[in-house]
N, C-alpha and C positions, 0 to 999 in steps of 0.2 A: 950784818947782824952783830949783836953784841957777843960777848965771850962764849966759849964752848959750853960752860956750865949753864948759862942762861938759855942757850940753844937746846940743850938736853931737857931743861925744865919746861921750855915751851913745847917740845915734842910730847912730854909727859902730860901736860895740861891739855893739849889738843886731843891726845888719845883718850883722856878721861871724858872730855866734853863730847867727843864723838860717840863713845860708849854709852853715855847718858842721853844721847840724842838731843843735845843742846846745840842749836845752830850758832855759828860764831863767825867773826871776821877779826883778824888781827889789826889793831890800830896802834897809835902812839909811836914811840921811838923805833920799834921793830918794823912797823910798816914804813916808816920814814926811810929806813935803810933800803927798802925795796924801790921806793918811788923817787928818792933823791940820794943824797950822800949820807952814809952812816954817821951816827953820833953816839956817844956813850949813853946807854940806858941800863937801868938796873931792875926794871919791873916789866911785867907783862900786862898789856891792856887789850881787852877783847870786847868787842860789841857782841852781845849775845841775845838769843831769843828769850831770855829770862825777863819777866816783868814783875811788877809789884803783886799782880794777881796770882802768878804761879811760883813765886820765889820759895814759898814754904814747901811746895812739892819737891823742889830741887835741893833745898837746904840740907836735908837729912842725907841725901845721896852725896852731896859735895863734901859734907863733914867726914865722910868715910875716907876721903882721899886727901883732904886739905885741912889746915887749921883755919877756922873761921872765928876770929876774935870777937866780932860784933855781928850778931845775927840780923840786926835791923839794918836795912839798906841805908846807905849814905846818900844824901842829896847835896849836890854841889853845882851851883849855877844851873845849867841846862841838862845836867845828867843825874841819873840815879844809878848807883852801883853797889855791888857787894864786894868787899875787900876780903881777900884770903891770903894765906901764906902757904908755901910748900910745907910738907911735913917736917922738913929740916928747919923750917922757920927762916929761911934765907931770902927767898924771892917773894916779893909782893905781887899779887895777881888781882887786878881789878876787872870784874865782870860787869860791864856796862849794860844796862837794860835797854832793849829796843822797845821803848814804852811810848813812842809817839809816831806819827806818820812819817816824819823825816827819817828817824832811826830805823824804822821797819823797812823803808825804801832802801836805805844805805846797806842794810843787811842783805836785802835781795840782790843788790848790785855787786856783791862781793866777787872777787876775782880769785880763781884757784890757780896757785902757782906751786912749782916744785922747789923745795928747799931741802938740801941734804937728803935727796932721794925720797922725800916725803911730800905728799900733796897737802897744802894748807890753804885756807881761805884768808885773803887779805882785803881790807877795805880798798875801794877804788881811790885813785889819787885825788879826784874831785871831792869825794866824801871825806878824805883825810884833811883836805884843806878846810872844809866846812867845820869839821869837829875842832880843828885847831883854832879857827876863828871864834867858835862858841866858847872855847876854853879861855882864850884871850890873854894868856901869859906872854911875856916878852920872848921866851924861847920859842913859843908857838909861832910868833910873828916871823922869826928868823927861819923856822922850819918851812913856813908857807912860801917864803921867797925861794928857798932851795927847791921845793917841789915844783914851783912854777919854772924855775930855771932849767930843771932836768926834764920836765914833762911838757914844756911850752908847746911843742908841735902836736901833742896828742891829747891835751886837755879838752874836755867838752865844755866850752865856755857857755854854751846855751843852757846846759844843765845847771852850771854854777849860778848863772844869772837868775834862772827860775827859782832855785832854792834860796838864793840871797833875798829875793823879793818875798817869798813865802815866809821866810824866817826873819824878815825885816832887817836884813844885813846889806841892803843895797849899797851903802857907802863903801863896803869892803871890795866890791869889784873895781872901783876906781882906786882905792887905796893900795891894793895889791897888784892890780894888773894895768892901771893907767888907762882904762877904757870906760 
């Protein structure tokens, strides 16, 4: 995982989400450190049970704990998210909405792991791969190769193939896994 201060910020965010009864799974660079090799990351990305329909309900509660510079959700490619900052304004937190069948399923498949004597929910390695394909940045392509390299013997390729087909990402199974 990233530096000690980011780790403490993560613990604080998870505590808050749990207190507010917002289901979550850690994704992005922090989850990558669990399923592959760590790389530098400066933000906290979380898949959450927040949706466009319930964001207003949570917004007021979240604003009591975080800085929310833009109350309107941001839409980028295949994701909708709410961007926040810690009260110190140092760490960016993206709360990604589980607003479609795939994301809801990915949230249900979360894996609870212990980090620093605390239990936290992480996205599965398969779902991290899918999120990174949907994002499509060059760094994500490298991350996918790392996940595959480190999780090769435990990845559920059937699950990946099913979602690649449903999400119209069939070319990705060949591109990344040569199958």
